[in-house]
N, CA and C atoms as a LAMMPS dump frame, in Angstrom:
ITEM: TIMESTEP
0
ITEM: NUMBER OF ATOMS
300
ITEM: BOX BOUNDS ff ff ff
-5.0000000000000000e+02 5.0000000000000000e+02
-5.0000000000000000e+02 5.0000000000000000e+02
-5.0000000000000000e+02 5.0000000000000000e+02
ITEM: ATOMS id mol type element x y z
1 1 1 N 402.266 399.898 -133.914
2 1 2 C 402.912 400.372 -134.906
3 1 3 C 402.839 399.881 -136.372
4 2 1 N 403.376 398.456 -136.082
5 2 2 C 403.459 397.809 -137.43
6 2 3 C 402.121 397.685 -138.138
7 3 1 N 401.121 397.433 -137.631
8 3 2 C 399.686 397.735 -138.129
9 3 3 C 399.619 398.944 -138.827
10 4 1 N 399.694 399.82 -138.204
11 4 2 C 399.568 401.08 -138.845
12 4 3 C 400.472 401.468 -140.227
13 5 1 N 401.659 400.852 -140.085
14 5 2 C 402.454 400.886 -141.14
15 5 3 C 402.221 399.867 -142.216
16 6 1 N 401.34 398.859 -142.08
17 6 2 C 400.99 398.02 -142.967
18 6 3 C 399.632 398.558 -143.771
19 7 1 N 398.93 399.179 -143.046
20 7 2 C 397.735 399.835 -143.597
21 7 3 C 398.265 400.888 -144.232
22 8 1 N 399.252 402.019 -143.978
23 8 2 C 399.65 403.021 -144.865
24 8 3 C 399.955 402.314 -146.019
25 9 1 N 401.071 401.295 -145.94
26 9 2 C 401.74 400.825 -147.309
27 9 3 C 400.543 400.248 -148.202
28 10 1 N 399.421 399.642 -147.74
29 10 2 C 398.387 399.17 -148.511
30 10 3 C 397.536 400.117 -148.986
31 11 1 N 397.468 401.356 -148.223
32 11 2 C 396.81 402.236 -148.831
33 11 3 C 397.421 403.181 -150.085
34 12 1 N 398.523 403.115 -149.794
35 12 2 C 399.645 403.889 -150.961
36 12 3 C 399.595 402.817 -151.914
37 13 1 N 399.653 401.363 -152.068
38 13 2 C 399.555 400.692 -153.212
39 13 3 C 398.213 400.583 -154.024
40 14 1 N 396.903 400.797 -153.074
41 14 2 C 395.728 400.733 -153.679
42 14 3 C 395.705 402.223 -154.257
43 15 1 N 395.947 403.304 -154.079
44 15 2 C 396.261 404.42 -154.523
45 15 3 C 396.753 404.463 -155.896
46 16 1 N 398.076 403.555 -155.959
47 16 2 C 398.903 403.644 -157.082
48 16 3 C 398.4 402.92 -158.378
49 17 1 N 397.586 401.905 -157.905
50 17 2 C 396.579 401.029 -158.7
51 17 3 C 395.263 401.976 -159.431
52 18 1 N 394.839 402.564 -158.548
53 18 2 C 393.809 403.539 -158.852
54 18 3 C 393.874 404.521 -159.89
55 19 1 N 395.171 404.729 -159.817
56 19 2 C 395.531 405.975 -160.844
57 19 3 C 395.973 405.531 -162.149
58 20 1 N 396.693 404.293 -162.071
59 20 2 C 396.856 403.618 -163.252
60 20 3 C 395.515 403.081 -164.018
61 21 1 N 394.391 402.969 -163.152
62 21 2 C 393.079 402.656 -163.851
63 21 3 C 392.696 403.722 -164.784
64 22 1 N 392.907 404.948 -164.149
65 22 2 C 392.331 406.326 -164.708
66 22 3 C 393.102 406.555 -165.843
67 23 1 N 394.317 406.026 -166.223
68 23 2 C 395.287 406.561 -167.14
69 23 3 C 394.671 406.21 -168.453
70 24 1 N 395.429 406.767 -169.631
71 24 2 C 394.713 406.5 -170.953
72 24 3 C 395.23 405.164 -171.569
73 25 1 N 394.217 404.778 -172.502
74 25 2 C 394.725 403.49 -173.084
75 25 3 C 395.208 403.712 -174.447
76 26 1 N 396.109 403.317 -175.226
77 26 2 C 396.6 403.749 -176.631
78 26 3 C 396.129 402.482 -177.282
79 27 1 N 395.516 402.815 -178.247
80 27 2 C 394.884 401.675 -179.187
81 27 3 C 395.236 402.127 -180.626
82 28 1 N 395.036 401.245 -181.897
83 28 2 C 395.081 401.361 -183.114
84 28 3 C 394.049 400.986 -183.654
85 29 1 N 393.636 401.513 -184.619
86 29 2 C 392.419 401.167 -185.303
87 29 3 C 392.265 401.696 -186.666
88 30 1 N 391.103 401.335 -187.331
89 30 2 C 390.379 401.981 -188.654
90 30 3 C 389.245 402.43 -188.426
91 31 1 N 389.092 403.83 -188.918
92 31 2 C 387.748 404.346 -188.676
93 31 3 C 386.523 403.835 -189.711
94 32 1 N 385.354 403.489 -189.061
95 32 2 C 384.51 403.121 -189.952
96 32 3 C 383.288 404.058 -190.32
97 33 1 N 383.19 405.008 -189.327
98 33 2 C 382.326 405.956 -189.49
99 33 3 C 382.358 407.155 -188.746
100 34 1 N 382.231 408.403 -189.243
101 34 2 C 382.448 409.589 -188.412
102 34 3 C 380.924 410.34 -188.26
103 35 1 N 380.52 410.677 -187.375
104 35 2 C 379.397 411.745 -187.076
105 35 3 C 379.782 412.996 -186.74
106 36 1 N 380.141 414.076 -187.319
107 36 2 C 380.801 415.211 -186.831
108 36 3 C 379.678 416.191 -186.278
109 37 1 N 378.429 415.964 -186.59
110 37 2 C 377.342 416.542 -185.803
111 37 3 C 377.352 416.428 -184.394
112 38 1 N 377.272 414.959 -183.895
113 38 2 C 377.348 414.679 -182.645
114 38 3 C 378.626 414.338 -182.04
115 39 1 N 379.697 414.491 -182.685
116 39 2 C 381.199 414.393 -182.254
117 39 3 C 381.355 412.924 -181.991
118 40 1 N 380.952 411.899 -182.563
119 40 2 C 381.102 410.498 -182.423
120 40 3 C 382.058 409.959 -183.692
121 41 1 N 382.541 409.022 -183.111
122 41 2 C 383.427 408.336 -184.263
123 41 3 C 383.382 406.618 -183.991
124 42 1 N 383.263 405.936 -185.048
125 42 2 C 383.212 404.469 -184.933
126 42 3 C 384.588 403.897 -185.22
127 43 1 N 385.359 403.164 -184.527
128 43 2 C 386.561 402.496 -185.108
129 43 3 C 386.649 401.32 -184.564
130 44 1 N 387.167 400.275 -185.78
131 44 2 C 387.408 399.074 -185.349
132 44 3 C 389.019 398.871 -185.207
133 45 1 N 389.265 398.218 -183.685
134 45 2 C 390.839 398.04 -183.595
135 45 3 C 391.355 397.079 -184.312
136 46 1 N 392.661 397.422 -184.676
137 46 2 C 393.572 396.585 -185.703
138 46 3 C 394.385 396.013 -184.716
139 47 1 N 395.123 394.896 -185.019
140 47 2 C 396.42 394.147 -184.485
141 47 3 C 397.433 395.174 -184.473
142 48 1 N 398.297 395.409 -183.374
143 48 2 C 399.334 396.264 -183.613
144 48 3 C 400.648 395.174 -183.579
145 49 1 N 401.711 395.902 -183.976
146 49 2 C 402.832 395.172 -183.907
147 49 3 C 403.182 394.412 -185.333
148 50 1 N 404.244 393.267 -185.496
149 50 2 C 404.476 392.805 -186.784
150 50 3 C 403.654 391.551 -186.633
151 51 1 N 403.251 391.066 -185.793
152 51 2 C 402.622 389.507 -185.605
153 51 3 C 401.549 389.713 -186.378
154 52 1 N 401.067 389.116 -187.236
155 52 2 C 399.865 388.835 -188.213
156 52 3 C 399.946 390.095 -189.142
157 53 1 N 401.1 390.218 -189.945
158 53 2 C 401.321 391.294 -190.697
159 53 3 C 400.297 391.823 -191.806
160 54 1 N 399.376 391.088 -191.969
161 54 2 C 398.31 391.62 -192.733
162 54 3 C 397.818 392.846 -192.277
163 55 1 N 397.614 393.186 -190.917
164 55 2 C 396.914 394.298 -190.244
165 55 3 C 395.687 394.267 -190.421
166 56 1 N 395.073 392.97 -190.396
167 56 2 C 393.561 393.076 -190.498
168 56 3 C 392.83 393.579 -189.135
169 57 1 N 391.579 393.784 -189.286
170 57 2 C 390.841 394.202 -187.977
171 57 3 C 390.657 393.008 -187.007
172 58 1 N 390.691 393.227 -185.85
173 58 2 C 390.832 392.271 -184.872
174 58 3 C 389.563 392.161 -183.881
175 59 1 N 388.791 393.338 -183.999
176 59 2 C 387.756 393.541 -182.907
177 59 3 C 386.207 394.035 -183.722
178 60 1 N 385.381 394.262 -182.719
179 60 2 C 384.266 394.672 -183.358
180 60 3 C 384.387 396.106 -183.307
181 61 1 N 383.646 396.819 -184.249
182 61 2 C 383.142 398.272 -184.213
183 61 3 C 382.904 398.758 -182.859
184 62 1 N 383.568 400.059 -182.52
185 62 2 C 383.288 400.883 -181.374
186 62 3 C 382.868 401.865 -181.327
187 63 1 N 381.925 402.407 -180.65
188 63 2 C 381.632 404.077 -181.207
189 63 3 C 381.954 404.652 -179.792
190 64 1 N 382.863 405.881 -180.051
191 64 2 C 383.179 406.772 -179.083
192 64 3 C 382.946 408.237 -179.186
193 65 1 N 382.803 409.257 -178.318
194 65 2 C 382.808 410.342 -178.215
195 65 3 C 383.932 410.933 -178.391
196 66 1 N 383.991 411.98 -179.159
197 66 2 C 385.302 412.981 -179.029
198 66 3 C 385.414 413.818 -178.288
199 67 1 N 386.549 414.067 -177.487
200 67 2 C 386.641 415.143 -176.415
201 67 3 C 386.403 416.359 -176.971
202 68 1 N 387.035 416.61 -178.083
203 68 2 C 387.065 417.761 -178.918
204 68 3 C 386.68 417.591 -180.14
205 69 1 N 385.299 418.154 -180.542
206 69 2 C 384.97 417.947 -182.149
207 69 3 C 385.95 418.303 -182.945
208 70 1 N 386.951 419.235 -182.892
209 70 2 C 388.074 419.707 -183.803
210 70 3 C 388.994 418.319 -184.404
211 71 1 N 389.05 417.518 -183.376
212 71 2 C 389.927 416.388 -183.757
213 71 3 C 389.237 415.546 -184.685
214 72 1 N 388.153 415.394 -184.96
215 72 2 C 387.548 414.761 -186.138
216 72 3 C 387.547 415.263 -187.62
217 73 1 N 387.986 416.526 -187.549
218 73 2 C 388.111 417.349 -188.927
219 73 3 C 389.223 416.917 -189.68
220 74 1 N 390.297 416.216 -189.368
221 74 2 C 391.465 415.788 -190.093
222 74 3 C 391.476 414.384 -190.668
223 75 1 N 390.609 413.708 -190.134
224 75 2 C 390.111 412.352 -190.373
225 75 3 C 389.019 411.862 -191.353
226 76 1 N 389.143 410.745 -191.872
227 76 2 C 387.854 410.213 -192.732
228 76 3 C 387.74 408.641 -192.669
229 77 1 N 386.619 408.375 -192.881
230 77 2 C 386.244 406.834 -192.853
231 77 3 C 387.454 406.077 -193.705
232 78 1 N 387.993 404.985 -193.068
233 78 2 C 388.93 404.127 -193.855
234 78 3 C 390.395 404.572 -193.391
235 79 1 N 390.467 405.821 -192.827
236 79 2 C 391.825 406.154 -192.185
237 79 3 C 392.283 405.107 -191.207
238 80 1 N 393.292 404.617 -191.145
239 80 2 C 394.366 404.045 -189.663
240 80 3 C 394.613 405.107 -189.03
241 81 1 N 394.151 404.912 -187.559
242 81 2 C 394.564 406.079 -186.633
243 81 3 C 395.118 405.357 -185.43
244 82 1 N 395.756 406.115 -184.615
245 82 2 C 396.089 405.713 -183.246
246 82 3 C 395.387 406.751 -182.346
247 83 1 N 394.838 406.162 -181.425
248 83 2 C 393.951 406.717 -180.414
249 83 3 C 394.172 406.355 -179.069
250 84 1 N 393.798 407.616 -178.411
251 84 2 C 393.613 407.146 -176.69
252 84 3 C 392.597 407.651 -176.257
253 85 1 N 392.082 406.55 -175.378
254 85 2 C 390.628 406.748 -174.419
255 85 3 C 390.594 406.947 -173.101
256 86 1 N 389.705 407.641 -172.641
257 86 2 C 389.663 407.561 -170.999
258 86 3 C 389.534 406.234 -170.472
259 87 1 N 390.04 405.762 -169.613
260 87 2 C 389.936 404.315 -168.896
261 87 3 C 388.69 404.149 -168.038
262 88 1 N 388.317 405.198 -167.96
263 88 2 C 387.157 405.071 -166.847
264 88 3 C 385.921 404.691 -167.192
265 89 1 N 385.774 404.089 -168.373
266 89 2 C 384.309 403.563 -168.918
267 89 3 C 383.677 404.525 -169.672
268 90 1 N 384.089 405.687 -169.888
269 90 2 C 383.269 406.935 -170.611
270 90 3 C 383.388 406.71 -171.918
271 91 1 N 384.145 405.995 -172.621
272 91 2 C 384.364 405.715 -174.027
273 91 3 C 384.307 406.972 -174.763
274 92 1 N 385.329 407.976 -174.245
275 92 2 C 385.595 408.908 -174.876
276 92 3 C 387.065 409.006 -175.41
277 93 1 N 387.245 409.666 -176.351
278 93 2 C 388.451 409.687 -177.274
279 93 3 C 389.277 410.907 -176.884
280 94 1 N 390.539 410.879 -176.495
281 94 2 C 390.998 412.133 -175.808
282 94 3 C 392.167 412.451 -176.748
283 95 1 N 392.732 411.626 -177.618
284 95 2 C 393.902 411.883 -178.618
285 95 3 C 393.604 411.036 -179.741
286 96 1 N 393.758 411.712 -180.924
287 96 2 C 393.372 410.915 -182.218
288 96 3 C 394.511 411.497 -183.222
289 97 1 N 395.142 410.472 -183.877
290 97 2 C 396.108 411.008 -184.963
291 97 3 C 396.222 409.767 -186.085
292 98 1 N 396.304 410.385 -187.254
293 98 2 C 396.404 409.27 -188.558
294 98 3 C 397.689 408.472 -188.265
295 99 1 N 397.521 407.213 -188.767
296 99 2 C 398.697 406.51 -188.652
297 99 3 C 399.567 406.788 -189.783
298 100 1 N 400.78 406.285 -189.287
299 100 2 C 401.938 406.722 -190.519
300 100 3 C 402.327 405.73 -191.225
């Protein structure tokens, strides 16, 4: 009986970790290019928070597919944005907002 409980608890823990891996990642960046015909956007991640207050870019430019092409209509190259991606490796943006 003890082994069954241990296996059940292990399975529950693995399930919780797997669901966290599918959750969205929230990031900040600056748009470098938008291709509205193909619904893709290139964003360079920027450092969040107040550390390094210059707000400079910190990562390479990455290209993402927009989940909904309409989300690209209100943004332009050079805009600072906050965005969420699917964490399953598909590089798809699920949420995009201009930074305030």
